[in-house]
C-alpha positions in Angstrom: -64.9 6.7 15.1 -65.8 6.6 12.1 -66.6 3.0 10.6 -63.9 1.6 8.6 -61.6 4.7 8.8 -58.3 3.3 10.0 -57.0 6.9 11.7 -54.1 4.9 13.9 -51.2 4.9 10.7 -48.6 7.3 10.6 -50.2 9.2 7.5 -53.3 10.5 9.4 -51.4 11.2 12.5 -49.2 13.6 10.2 -51.8 15.0 8.5 -53.5 16.1 11.1 -50.8 16.9 13.2 -50.0 19.4 10.1 -53.3 20.5 10.3 -54.0 21.4 13.9 -50.3 23.0 13.3 -51.8 25.3 11.1 -54.9 26.4 12.2 -53.3 26.8 16.0 -49.8 29.3 14.8 -51.1 30.6 11.2 -54.6 33.1 13.3 -52.2 34.1 15.6 -50.6 35.9 12.2 -53.3 38.6 11.6 -53.8 39.9 15.7 -49.3 40.5 15.3 -49.7 42.6 12.5 -52.3 44.2 14.1 -50.8 44.9 17.2 -46.9 45.9 14.8 -49.4 48.5 13.3 -50.9 50.0 15.8 -47.4 50.2 17.5 -46.2 51.8 14.9 -48.6 54.4 15.5 -47.6 57.5 16.4 -48.7 60.1 19.4 -50.7 62.5 18.4 -51.0 64.6 21.3 -55.0 65.6 22.4 -57.5 68.0 20.6 -61.2 68.8 20.3 -61.2 65.7 18.1 -60.2 63.0 19.9 -62.2 60.9 23.0 -61.2 60.8 25.7 -61.3 57.6 27.2 -61.0 58.1 30.9 -64.5 59.7 31.4 -67.3 58.2 32.7 -69.2 60.0 29.3 -66.7 57.4 27.8 -68.3 54.3 29.7 -71.5 54.7 29.9 -71.8 54.8 26.2 -69.1 51.4 26.3 -72.2 49.8 28.9 -75.0 51.9 26.6 -73.7 50.4 23.3 -73.2 46.3 25.3 -76.2 46.6 26.7 -78.1 47.9 23.0 -76.4 45.0 20.9 -76.9 42.0 23.5 -80.0 43.2 22.8 -80.7 43.4 19.1 -79.8 40.1 19.8 -81.7 38.6 22.1 -85.2 40.4 20.5 -86.1 38.5 18.1 -86.1 34.9 20.0 -87.5 36.5 23.1 -90.9 37.6 21.0 -90.3 35.5 17.7 -90.5 32.1 20.8 -94.4 33.0 21.8 -96.3 33.6 19.0 -94.0 29.7 17.9 -95.1 28.4 21.0 -98.9 30.0 20.6 -99.0 28.1 17.2 -97.9 25.0 17.7 -100.8 24.5 20.9 -103.7 25.8 18.4 
């Protein structure tokens, strides 16, 4: 509670309800638009330039990308943490 804010009045209830509805349903427009674009795509037959997604190579590559991105997101904290602790002890 913000002191002095009368938050139980019709204007406050209606405007916050309206904002909640907008913030819930407006972000849905993007994924629905992407789904519509993907549904309209034409089927492309498999060739030498297509990537098969049902192979173990694809699975290993996806796993490698996930591990690398996760490692890169934790790497700065893991390396700078001991350095910062060293300087706080001195």
